[in-house]
C-alpha positions as CSV (number, residue, x, y, z in Angstrom):
1,M,-13.9,-14.8,7.0
2,T,-15.5,-15.5,3.5
3,K,-13.5,-16.1,0.4
4,K,-14.9,-12.9,-1.2
5,F,-13.6,-10.9,1.9
6,F,-10.1,-12.5,1.8
7,I,-10.2,-11.7,-2.1
8,F,-11.0,-8.2,-1.1
9,I,-8.3,-7.7,1.4
10,V,-5.6,-9.3,-1.1
11,C,-6.6,-6.6,-3.8
12,V,-6.6,-3.8,-1.1
13,L,-3.0,-5.1,0.1
14,A,-1.7,-5.1,-3.7
15,V,-3.0,-1.5,-4.3
16,A,-1.3,-0.5,-1.2
17,A,2.1,-2.3,-2.0
18,G,1.9,-0.6,-5.6
19,F,1.5,2.6,-3.8
20,A,4.2,1.8,-1.3
21,A,6.4,1.0,-4.1
22,H,5.8,4.5,-5.9
23,V,6.2,6.3,-2.7
24,A,9.5,4.5,-2.1
25,A,10.7,5.1,-5.7
26,Q,10.1,8.8,-5.3
27,G,11.5,9.1,-1.9
28,R,8.7,10.9,-0.4
29,H,6.4,10.5,2.7
30,G,3.1,10.6,0.5
31,R,1.0,13.2,-1.0
32,Y,-0.1,14.7,2.2
33,G,3.2,14.9,3.9
34,H,3.5,12.4,6.9
35,H,1.2,9.6,5.7
36,E,0.6,8.1,9.3
37,G,-0.7,11.7,10.4
38,W,-3.1,11.9,7.6
39,M,-4.0,8.3,8.0
40,L,-5.0,8.7,11.8
41,H,-6.8,12.1,11.2
42,R,-9.2,10.2,8.4
43,M,-9.6,7.4,10.7
44,T,-10.5,9.5,13.7
45,K,-13.0,11.3,11.6
46,E,-14.6,8.5,9.7
47,L,-14.6,5.8,12.6
48,N,-15.1,8.2,15.4
49,L,-12.0,7.0,17.3
50,T,-11.6,7.7,21.0
51,D,-8.7,9.3,22.3
52,A,-7.3,6.0,23.8
53,Q,-7.7,4.3,20.2
54,Q,-6.1,7.2,18.7
55,T,-2.9,6.8,21.0
56,Q,-2.8,3.1,20.3
57,I,-3.2,3.4,16.7
58,K,-0.6,6.3,16.4
59,S,1.9,3.9,18.2
60,I,1.0,1.1,15.9
61,L,1.7,3.6,12.9
62,Q,4.9,4.6,14.3
63,A,5.9,1.0,14.9
64,E,5.1,0.2,11.4
65,K,7.4,3.2,10.0
66,T,10.2,1.9,11.7
67,K,9.8,-1.5,10.1
68,I,8.8,-0.5,6.6
69,Q,11.5,2.3,6.2
70,P,14.5,-0.1,5.8
71,L,12.3,-2.1,3.3
72,R,11.4,1.3,1.3
73,Q,15.2,1.9,1.4
74,Q,16.1,-1.5,-0.1
75,L,13.4,-1.0,-2.9
76,R,14.8,2.2,-3.9
77,Q,18.4,1.2,-3.8
78,N,17.6,-2.0,-5.8
79,Q,15.7,0.3,-8.4
80,Q,18.8,2.6,-8.5
81,A,20.9,-0.3,-9.3
82,E,18.6,-1.8,-12.0
83,N,18.6,1.6,-13.7
84,A,22.4,1.9,-13.4
85,S,22.9,-1.3,-15.1
86,V,20.9,-0.4,-18.3
87,T,23.2,-0.9,-21.2
88,A,22.7,-1.8,-25.0
89,S,22.6,-5.6,-24.5
90,F,19.8,-7.2,-22.6
91,D,20.8,-9.4,-20.0
92,E,17.8,-11.5,-19.0
93,T,19.5,-13.2,-15.9
94,Q,20.3,-9.9,-14.5
95,S,16.7,-8.7,-15.2
96,R,15.2,-11.9,-13.5
97,A,17.5,-11.4,-10.6
98,F,16.5,-7.6,-10.1
99,A,12.7,-8.7,-10.6
100,S,13.1,-11.4,-7.9
101,K,14.7,-9.2,-5.4
102,Q,11.8,-6.3,-6.0
103,A,9.2,-9.2,-5.5
104,Q,10.7,-10.4,-2.3
105,I,10.9,-6.9,-0.9
106,M,7.5,-6.0,-2.1
107,T,6.4,-9.4,-0.3
108,D,7.7,-8.3,2.9
109,L,6.1,-4.8,2.6
110,I,2.8,-6.4,2.0
111,V,3.3,-8.7,5.1
112,E,4.1,-5.7,7.3
113,K,1.2,-3.8,6.0
114,Q,-1.2,-6.7,6.7
115,R,0.2,-7.0,10.3
116,T,-0.3,-3.3,10.9
117,K,-3.9,-3.6,9.5
118,S,-4.6,-6.6,12.0
119,E,-3.2,-4.9,14.8
120,I,-5.1,-1.8,14.2
121,Y,-8.5,-3.7,13.4
122,A,-7.9,-5.2,16.9
123,V,-8.2,-1.7,18.4
124,L,-11.4,-1.1,16.7
125,T,-15.0,-1.8,17.9
126,P,-16.9,-4.4,15.9
127,D,-19.2,-1.3,14.8
128,Q,-15.9,0.4,13.9
129,R,-14.7,-2.4,11.9
130,A,-18.0,-2.8,10.0
131,K,-17.7,0.8,9.1
132,A,-14.1,0.5,8.0
133,Q,-15.0,-2.4,5.6
134,Q,-17.8,-0.5,4.2
135,L,-15.4,2.5,3.6
136,M,-12.6,0.3,1.8
137,Q,-15.5,-1.6,-0.3
138,A,-16.7,2.1,-1.4
139,R,-13.2,3.0,-2.1
140,Q,-12.4,-0.1,-4.0
141,H,-15.7,0.3,-6.0
142,R,-14.6,3.9,-7.0
143,R,-11.2,2.7,-8.1
144,Q,-12.6,0.1,-10.4
145,Q,-14.9,2.8,-11.8
146,H,-12.1,4.8,-12.5
147,M,-10.0,2.0,-14.1
148,Q,-12.7,1.3,-16.3
149,K,-13.1,4.9,-17.3
150,T,-9.4,4.8,-18.2
151,S,-9.0,1.4,-19.5
152,P,-7.0,1.1,-22.7
153,Q,-9.7,-0.5,-24.6
154,Q,-12.1,2.4,-24.2
155,T,-9.3,4.9,-25.1
156,Q,-9.1,5.2,-29.2
157,T,-6.3,6.5,-31.2
158,V,-7.2,9.2,-33.5
159,R,-5.3,8.9,-37.0
């Protein structure tokens, strides 16, 4: 595995973790309803999955859901506890404790997501893996372009 590919995967995981935190904080299952159904449908369409692959991936995604659900709940509870503890006086020790706990939960989420991706990749053929990598790279490129368009450096305040 090349260093560039590893960095790309880390970036994808960071974005996925941010999305997972957002979803967990909102208490929703994603914009399209149940995330795994949407993801499986998209993968089937883009990668031309066989029925057997769809069944295997569906099983992997369901197992992931049961592993990640408690982590999402912990994330949500920690966020609620942090919000409930806001006072007029700042307590750096308490803030660092909340941040540390959130970081540990996010780390656990990222590890579970990476495990799931690895299990899914094991189901794919070499051609499907290559196509999946191309799709992820294209998505990352679109995100980078979007971020450049909306970066604070390019927005100017009119006075």
